[in-house]
C-alpha positions in Angstrom: 176.4 93.1 115.2 174.5 95.7 113.3 174.7 99.2 111.9 172.2 101.3 113.9 173.0 104.8 112.5 174.7 106.5 109.6 175.8 110.1 109.3 176.7 111.7 106.0 178.4 115.0 105.0 179.1 116.6 101.6 177.6 113.7 99.6 175.3 114.4 96.7 172.3 116.4 98.0 173.6 116.4 101.6 175.7 119.3 102.6 176.4 119.4 106.4 176.3 116.3 108.6 172.9 114.6 108.6 172.1 111.6 110.9 169.8 108.8 110.0 168.6 105.8 112.0 168.6 102.4 110.4 165.7 100.4 111.6 164.5 97.0 110.3 162.4 99.1 107.9 163.8 102.5 106.8 161.9 104.4 104.1 162.8 107.6 102.3 159.8 109.2 100.5 159.5 112.3 98.5 159.2 113.8 95.0 161.6 113.2 92.1 165.1 114.6 92.3 164.7 115.4 96.0 167.7 113.3 97.1 165.9 110.2 98.4 168.7 107.9 97.3 171.6 109.7 98.9 171.8 107.5 102.0 171.3 104.3 100.0 174.1 105.4 97.6 176.5 106.2 100.5 176.0 102.7 102.0 176.2 101.1 98.5 179.5 102.9 97.9 181.1 101.6 101.1 179.7 98.1 100.4 181.0 97.9 96.8 184.4 99.1 98.0 184.9 96.2 100.4 183.5 93.6 98.0 186.3 94.2 95.6 189.1 91.7 96.3 192.8 92.8 96.3 191.8 96.4 96.0 193.2 99.0 98.4 191.1 102.0 97.4 189.3 103.4 100.4 186.1 104.4 98.5 184.9 103.2 95.1 182.4 105.6 93.6 182.5 104.4 90.0 184.2 101.8 87.9 183.4 98.7 85.8 182.9 96.6 88.9 180.7 99.0 90.8 177.1 98.3 91.7 176.1 101.9 91.8 177.8 104.4 89.4 178.1 107.7 91.1 180.8 109.4 89.0 184.0 111.2 90.0 184.6 112.6 93.5 184.0 116.1 92.2 180.6 115.1 90.9 179.6 113.4 94.1 180.8 116.0 96.6 178.0 118.5 97.3 180.4 121.5 97.5 182.1 120.5 94.2 185.4 121.3 95.8 188.6 119.3 96.1 189.3 121.1 99.4 186.4 119.5 101.2 186.0 115.9 102.3 183.2 113.5 101.9 182.3 112.2 105.4 180.5 108.9 106.3 180.0 107.8 109.9 178.6 104.5 111.2 177.4 103.4 114.6 177.8 99.7 115.0 176.6 97.7 118.0 177.8 94.5 119.7 181.0 93.9 117.8 183.0 91.0 119.3 186.6 91.9 120.1 189.3 89.6 121.7 190.1 90.5 125.3 193.7 89.4 124.9 195.1 88.4 121.5 198.1 86.6 123.0 195.9 83.8 124.4 195.1 80.7 122.3 191.4 81.0 123.0 190.9 84.7 123.9 187.8 85.7 125.8 185.6 87.8 123.6 183.9 91.0 124.7 181.1 93.0 123.0 181.6 96.6 122.3 179.8 99.4 120.5 181.9 101.4 118.0 181.5 104.7 116.1 183.5 104.9 112.8 184.1 108.3 111.2 185.6 108.3 107.7 186.8 111.3 105.7 187.7 110.9 102.0 189.3 113.4 99.7 190.5 113.4 96.1 193.5 114.7 94.2 192.8 117.1 91.4 195.6 115.9 89.1 195.2 112.1 89.4 191.5 112.0 90.4 192.3 109.2 92.9 190.4 109.1 96.2 192.3 108.8 99.4 191.5 108.4 103.1 192.1 111.7 104.9 191.2 110.5 108.3 189.6 107.6 110.1 188.4 107.8 113.7 187.3 104.8 115.7 185.5 105.4 119.1 185.3 102.2 121.1 183.6 102.7 124.5 185.6 105.5 126.1 188.7 105.3 123.9 189.4 107.1 120.6 191.7 105.7 117.9 192.6 107.9 114.9 194.4 107.1 111.6 195.3 110.5 110.1 197.1 111.3 106.8 200.3 113.3 107.1 202.9 114.4 104.6 204.7 111.1 104.3 202.2 108.6 105.5 199.6 108.0 108.2 199.9 108.5 112.0 198.2 106.2 114.5 196.9 108.3 117.4 195.3 106.7 120.5 193.5 108.9 123.0 195.4 111.9 121.7 198.9 110.3 121.9 200.8 109.5 118.7 201.7 105.8 118.8 203.3 105.4 115.4 204.2 107.5 112.4 204.4 107.2 108.6 202.4 104.0 108.1 200.6 102.8 105.0 196.9 102.1 104.9 194.7 99.4 103.6 191.4 100.9 102.7 190.3 102.4 106.0 192.9 101.2 108.4 196.7 100.5 108.7 197.9 97.7 106.5 199.3 94.4 107.7 202.9 95.6 107.0 202.4 98.4 109.5 201.2 96.0 112.1 204.5 94.1 112.1 206.5 97.3 112.5 205.7 97.1 116.2 208.0 94.8 118.2 206.1 92.2 120.3 206.8 94.1 123.5 205.6 97.4 122.0 202.4 96.2 120.3 199.5 98.0 122.0 196.4 96.0 122.8 194.4 98.9 121.4 196.0 98.4 117.9 194.7 94.8 117.8 191.3 96.0 119.1 191.0 98.3 116.1 192.4 95.6 113.7 189.7 93.1 114.7 187.0 95.8 114.7 188.0 96.8 111.2 187.7 93.1 110.1 184.2 93.0 111.4 183.3 96.3 109.9 184.5 95.0 106.5 182.4 91.9 106.9 179.3 93.9 107.9 179.7 96.2 104.8 180.0 93.2 102.5 176.7 91.9 103.8 174.9 94.9 102.2 173.1 94.2 98.9 172.0 96.9 96.5 169.2 96.8 93.8 168.8 99.8 91.6 165.7 101.3 90.0 166.6 100.1 86.5 166.3 96.3 86.2 167.1 94.0 83.4 164.4 93.6 80.8 162.7 90.2 80.7 164.3 87.5 78.4 163.0 84.4 76.8 166.1 82.5 77.7 168.5 83.1 80.6 172.2 81.9 80.4 173.8 81.0 83.7 177.3 80.5 82.4 178.3 78.4 85.5 178.0 81.4 87.8 177.1 81.1 91.5 175.9 84.6 92.6 174.8 85.3 96.1 172.9 88.4 95.4 170.7 89.5 92.4 173.0 92.4 91.3 172.4 96.1 90.8 170.0 95.4 87.8 168.6 92.2 89.1 170.6 90.4 86.4 171.5 87.4 88.5 168.0 86.6 89.9 167.1 83.8 87.4 170.7 82.4 87.8 170.2 82.1 91.6 166.8 80.4 91.0 168.3 78.1 88.3 171.1 77.0 90.6 168.6 76.1 93.3 166.6 74.0 90.8 169.7 72.1 89.8 171.2 71.7 93.3 168.1 71.2 95.5 164.9 69.2 95.4 163.3 71.3 98.1 163.5 74.5 96.1 162.7 76.6 99.2 163.3 80.0 97.6 161.4 79.2 94.5 158.4 78.1 96.5 158.6 81.2 98.8 158.7 83.5 95.8 155.7 81.7 94.2 153.8 82.2 97.5 154.6 85.9 97.6 153.6 86.4 93.9 150.3 84.7 94.7 149.7 87.0 97.6 150.5 90.0 95.4 148.1 88.8 92.7 150.7 88.8 89.9 151.1 85.0 89.4 150.3 81.7 91.0 153.7 80.1 90.5 157.1 80.7 88.9 159.0 77.8 87.3 162.6 77.7 86.1 163.6 74.9 83.7 166.9 73.9 82.0 166.8 73.6 78.2 168.3 70.5 76.7 171.2 70.1 79.2 172.6 73.5 78.3 173.3 76.5 80.5 170.1 78.1 79.2 167.0 78.3 81.4 163.4 79.2 80.7 161.5 81.2 83.4 157.7 81.0 83.2 154.9 82.4 85.3 151.7 80.5 85.9 148.7 82.7 86.3 145.6 82.1 88.4 143.7 80.6 85.4 146.4 78.0 84.9 148.0 79.5 81.8 151.8 79.7 81.7 153.7 82.5 80.0 157.3 83.5 79.5 158.1 86.6 81.5 158.8 88.3 78.1 155.1 87.9 77.3 153.8 89.4 80.5 153.5 92.9 81.9 156.8 94.6 82.8 156.0 94.6 86.5 156.6 90.9 87.0 160.2 91.0 85.7 160.9 94.1 87.7 159.7 92.9 91.0 161.1 89.4 90.7 164.7 90.5 91.7 163.2 92.3 94.7 161.5 89.1 95.9 164.5 87.0 95.0 166.9 89.2 97.1 164.5 89.0 100.0 164.2 85.2 99.8 167.9 84.5 99.5 169.0 87.0 102.1 170.8 85.8 105.2 170.2 86.6 108.8 171.3 90.2 109.6 171.8 91.3 106.0 171.1 94.9 104.9 169.1 95.2 101.7 169.1 98.5 99.7 166.3 99.1 97.2 165.5 102.0 94.9 161.9 102.1 93.9 161.2 98.5 94.7 157.5 98.9 93.6 158.5 100.2 90.2 155.9 99.2 87.4 153.6 97.6 90.0 149.8 98.2 90.3 148.6 99.7 93.5 147.6 96.5 95.2 150.8 94.5 94.5 152.9 97.4 95.6 151.0 97.4 98.9 151.6 93.7 99.3 155.3 94.2 98.6 155.5 96.5 101.6 153.9 93.7 103.7 156.5 91.3 102.5 159.3 93.6 103.5 157.7 93.8 107.0 157.4 90.0 107.1 160.9 89.2 106.0 162.7 91.8 108.0 161.2 90.3 111.2 161.8 86.7 110.2 165.4 87.1 109.2 166.4 90.1 111.4 167.1 92.1 108.3 167.4 95.8 107.7 165.7 97.0 104.6 166.3 100.5 103.3 164.1 101.7 100.5 163.4 104.9 98.7 160.0 105.5 97.0 157.6 108.1 95.8 154.6 105.8 96.0 152.1 106.7 98.7 150.4 103.3 98.3 153.7 101.4 99.1 154.2 103.7 102.1 150.7 103.4 103.4 151.0 99.6 103.8 153.7 100.1 106.5 151.3 102.3 108.4 148.6 99.6 108.1 151.0 97.0 109.3 151.8 99.1 112.4 148.1 99.7 113.1 147.4 96.0 112.8 150.2 95.1 115.2 152.2 93.1 112.6 155.0 95.8 112.5 156.4 97.3 115.7 156.6 101.1 115.4 160.1 100.8 117.0 161.2 98.8 113.9 160.2 101.5 111.4 161.5 104.9 110.5 160.6 107.2 107.6 162.1 110.3 106.3 160.3 112.8 104.1 162.8 114.3 101.6 162.5 117.7 99.9 164.9 119.9 98.1 165.3 123.4 99.5 168.0 125.9 99.0 170.0 123.7 96.7 170.3 120.8 99.1 168.2 117.8 100.3 166.2 118.3 103.5 165.2 115.3 105.6 162.4 115.3 108.0 161.9 112.3 110.3 158.2 111.4 110.5 157.2 110.8 114.1 155.2 107.5 114.6 153.4 106.7 117.8 152.8 103.3 119.3 149.5 102.9 117.3 151.2 103.6 114.0 149.9 107.1 113.7 152.1 109.6 111.9 152.2 113.2 113.1 153.3 115.4 110.2 151.7 117.7 107.6 152.5 116.0 104.3 152.4 117.7 101.0 149.3 117.4 98.9 149.0 113.9 97.4 150.9 112.1 100.2 148.5 112.4 103.1 147.6 109.3 105.1 143.9 108.5 105.2 142.2 107.9 108.5 
């Protein structure tokens, strides 16, 4: 199961519906303030919504638990109008749905699904609500639509139930049991199980922002067990420290050391507990054998470490979102980082979505395709510019040899 496409409307710099493919490597490149991060932020907003337990809000744009802080609805909506909705659509492939839910061991079938979500906000309370959710599964269409007293369930144009409550983007469990057993449509359960898998898929998205935690001399873990580095990379050392304590193999620590060596920014990283406390010391060994605290090295090491940690700890099929992953890196390490993205996306069947304004970072993907180590079908790039008060996205055409056909602006041309 994977997300293959996303379509967005009225979100930040995006006005009308725009469609974007999500390949193993998806890159947005362009000048500052052009809107490169809009797609990343839309996916991050959905992800952080479903990661919050016991929360029924359909879309979380900003609160103390958010990974990405986007502001109020009126600040995110491109039109700056409460009358207009924010729209996000997803194409998902090969979701597994039970054939008959009444069987003890139902036969599973794989389906493709298109999800269309529309969100609006109330001016008085500022709360965001689901205006409409449409699920297209094969040839059928299922709609949950807000009415005056609740939500209606509409299947292929026929109203099946009225005045239900919703749980985020679908009818809540209480609504499910309002149907008597002899009236429960199989299609209802089809959507119910599809929504569960959509939720799981969105929770497997990890976001790392452009501003990462400054290097420290000591890192407290406080007994935490994070599974991702966090929006500022704040949990990267904790994840490595837990591996040091819990495993002798230290697979991720060794992998990250190898990548750092290839990038030329260090030979090895070591993480060590201090005197039985929850404090850990992180040191980088350079090529000459000297070891330094990250606080005594250039800023680039501490900024790229969360990127490498997220890649190493990621699970099969994850989606990783990065803003300016090459930030504070020299030209050569930034090129190697692109090579690492190509390597790990293939090895773990990941999807990596990154925005950048670094030509050197981008050029490495072109080299990987020309060298045959990155399949052109696994790569898509969008050039982003701001024109007429909105973001404009141009898909760059890549042929089978990794050649790009597009007239780039000065300073971003690809050398022959």
